[in-house]
N, C-alpha and C positions, 0 to 999 in steps of 0.2 A: 469436392464441392467448387463448382465454376463460379459462383457468385463473387464479385468483387467485394472487398472490405474496406472500409473507410477507418483510418486511425487518427484521432484528434487528440493531443496532447501526448508527444513523444520525448518527454524528459528521461530522468533516471530509470523510471520502470516502463514507461509506455514505449520509448525508444527500442530498448531491447526486444520487448515483446511484438513490436511491430516487425522488427528484422527477422525474429523467428517466424512470423506468418510469411514473411517473402521467402525464407530458406525451404519452408514447406510447401511453395509452389502456388500461394494465393496471389491473386492481383491485389495489392494494396495501394491505397491513396491516403496519403498523409497530409495533416496540417498541423502547424504550430506557430505561435508568435515569434519564436525564434528561428531564424531563417537557416542558422547554421546547423539546427538539428533537422531541419527538413532536408538540407543539401545533404546530410550524412545518410539519410534514410534513401534519398534518389540514387546516390553512388551505391547503395545496396541493392537497387532493384527496384524501389517503391515509386509510384507516380506522386507528383507533386499537385495538391489540391490549392486552389486560390483562397478559399474561404472556408468555414464551417458549412455555409450554404452549398457552396460548390462541392464539398466532399458528399454531403448527403443528398445532391442531386445526381450523383454518378454511383454512388455505392449503395447497394441493397442492406448490407450490415455495416452500422456504423458503431465502432467502438471508441470509449473516450477514457482517458486517465488524467484526471485534474487534481490540483492540488488545493483548490478551495471551493467552500460550498457556493460562494457567489459564481463563480466560473463555471460550476456544475450546472446551476440554473440558466446561466446566459448560454452556455453552448446547447442545452437541450432545447430551448426555446428556438435557437436559430436552426438546428437540425430539424427541429418537427416541421419546418416548411420546406424542407428538400422534397425534390420530386421522385427521386428514387428509393429511397430509405424505407425499409419495411420492418427492420428489427434495430432497436437502439439498446446498446450493451454499455452500461456504466461501470467501469472497473475502479472509480475512485474510490476512497473511503470518506463516506459522508454521513452515514448513520442511518437508521430505518426511517425515521420520521422525515428526514430530506427525501429519501429514496420514493417514499409513498407520495409526496408532492411533486417529483420530478415525473413519476409514472403517470400522475393526472395530465401533466402536460403532454407528454409523449401520446399516451392513448387517445388523449382529446383530438389527436392529430390523425387517428386511426393507424398507429404505428405499435406495434408491440414491443414491450422494454424487458430487458433481464437487468437485474443488480447483480454483478458479479465480481466485486472486490476480491483482490490477491493477497497471498502471502507467502514470502520466500526471499524477501530482500533482493537488492539489485544482482546478487550473485544467481538467485534462483531465476531471475528474470532473463539473464543473459543465457543461463544454462536450459531455459526451458522446462523447469523442475517446480514451478510453482504451485502453489494450491490454489484452486479456483472455487470460490462459495457462491454459488448462483441460485436465484429464485426467479420466478416468473412463469409464463405460459410454457407448458411443457414441449408443445410444438416447436415453440421459437429456440428453446434449449437445445432440443435434438438437431435443429438445423445448424446451430453455431458450434455444437459439440466438436466437430473435426478441426474448427479454430481454437477451441480450448485446448484441445490434445496437442496442438502445436506450441502452446505457450505454457501448458503445466503439466505436471506429472500426476497431481492428484485432483480431479475435478468432481466436485460434489454439487448435486441437485438438491437443493433445501425446500423444495416446495413451491407451489405457484403464488403463496402469500407475498404480497409486496413487502419488502424490507428483510425478508429472512435472510438473504446472503449478507445483506449490510450488518444485521445484529450479530451475525456469526462473526464477521470480521471485527466488529466493535469489542465482542468478547475476547477474542483471540489476541487484540492487541493490547487489551486492557491486561490479560494475564500476563502476556510477555513484558509488559514495562513493569509490573510489579515484580516480577523475577528479576528483571534488570536491576532494579533499585536495591532489592533485598540482597542479592548477589554482591552488588558494589559495596553494601554497608558491612556484610560479612567480611570480605577481603579487606576493607578499610580496619575493622576491627583485629583482623590477624596480623596485618603489617604493622600497626601501631603496636601490638603486643610483641613483635619480633619476628614473624613467620615471614616465608618468602613468597611473594605472589604467586610466582610459576610453579612453585611446588604446591601451593594450596589448589591452583588449578588443577594439576595433576591427580590430587587426592579427591577433589569434588568430583572430577570426570568419572571416578569410578565407584563413587559412594552416593549414599541417599541425597546428597545435597545437589546431586546433578541436575541441570536443566538445560534448555536449548541455548540460552545465553552463554553458558560456560563452554558448551560444545562450539559455539558459534562466535558471535561478535565479540563478547568479553574476553574470551579464552584467546582470541587471535589478537587483540589489542593487547594483553598483558605480555603474549610471546613476542609480538613486533614491535610493540612500542607506538603503534600507528592507531588512530581513532578515526577509521575510514569508512565502517560499515554502516548500514541501516540508511534510513532517509534522514531528512533535516531533522533537527531537533524541534523545530517549529512544527513541523508535522505530527510528530510524536505527542507534543502539548496539544495539538489540536484533536487528535484521536481519543487521547485520555478524556479531555473535555466533553467529546461527543458520547462517550460511555458514561459519564456522570449524568448529562442531560436525559440520556434513556432511562436510566435507574432511577431518576427522579420521577419520571412519566409513570415508571412501573411501580414505584414505591419500594424498592429493593434496597438493601444496605450498601454503601460504597464507602465505608470509613478508610480503608486502606487507600481508596483512589483519590478521595479527596485531599490527604497528605500528599499523595504522588502529584496531584497536579501543582501543589505549592512547590514540591522539590523542583519540578520543571521550571515552573516560572521564575524561581529564583536563578536557576542556571541560565536561561534565556536572558535575564537582566545582567547577568556577568560574563557576556560574550558567547553564550551557547547559540545564541540566534544565528551566527555563522559557522555553526559545527554540524558535524553529524550526529545523530542520536546516541551513538555508542558513546560519545565524549560525556554524557551525564556522569558516568563513573568517575571521571576526574574532579567533577565538581561536588560529588558524594564524598571522595575522598579528601579533597580539601577542607570540607567541614571538620573532618577529623585531624587535619594537620598533617596528613601525609601524602606521599604519591603513590600511585599503584604501579607505575612504569617509571623506571629509573632513566 
């Protein structure tokens, strides 16, 4: 694909994805409010855009990965005024209701939109092994597919219905966070009883309690003593709230999720707002009066 790609929002997730697009041979134009992130991508072979509008006036495909719903709306409005853009790809996690509203903005400007959130964490973004959950016009998906293949190992097309990709991502994050908290509670229980946390991880990794959190972030934290994986805890809290909002609209139960959100809010109020999401297990353990990592 010779089409140039714009990438807006090149932070912890967007930056590695943009770099993998450059490595795959795409012409990539980047923009971010943090100039040091732009400089890093330019050094890797990307071109610098002067603004969202500038990127959308030079790239036929514009991909974005943004941290807040407000930013998602602001960038979509500005990008829709671009003279070159034909496909807008939102890789942020906003929830399906927001995705539908953003699509109205984009399609109102005669531009096709794909909501294509991703999963796999910062390591997956760096390795190009993300899961990409996409919905939107099939023709637009087929055109962007080579770019998706450059950033992800598992690329899923979930239909043309607006928000399908976002709904899948919200569900994925909801389940992942439930597993994270339940695992942390189980480990806290065991440590307080007298079991060794590292030994528990070994047992759980080959037993029915096994889950991605044990094989990934939680297992790594227990083994290394470092709580560095995942996005910010603020973003995890935002994602859980988005899931609860959608469930309320659908009339489906979220008893576990309601308590889950309270746990994250409490952690944020006690220093978690400055930590990565995996650090939530420290806050859970503290409630039990133990430390999972010595």
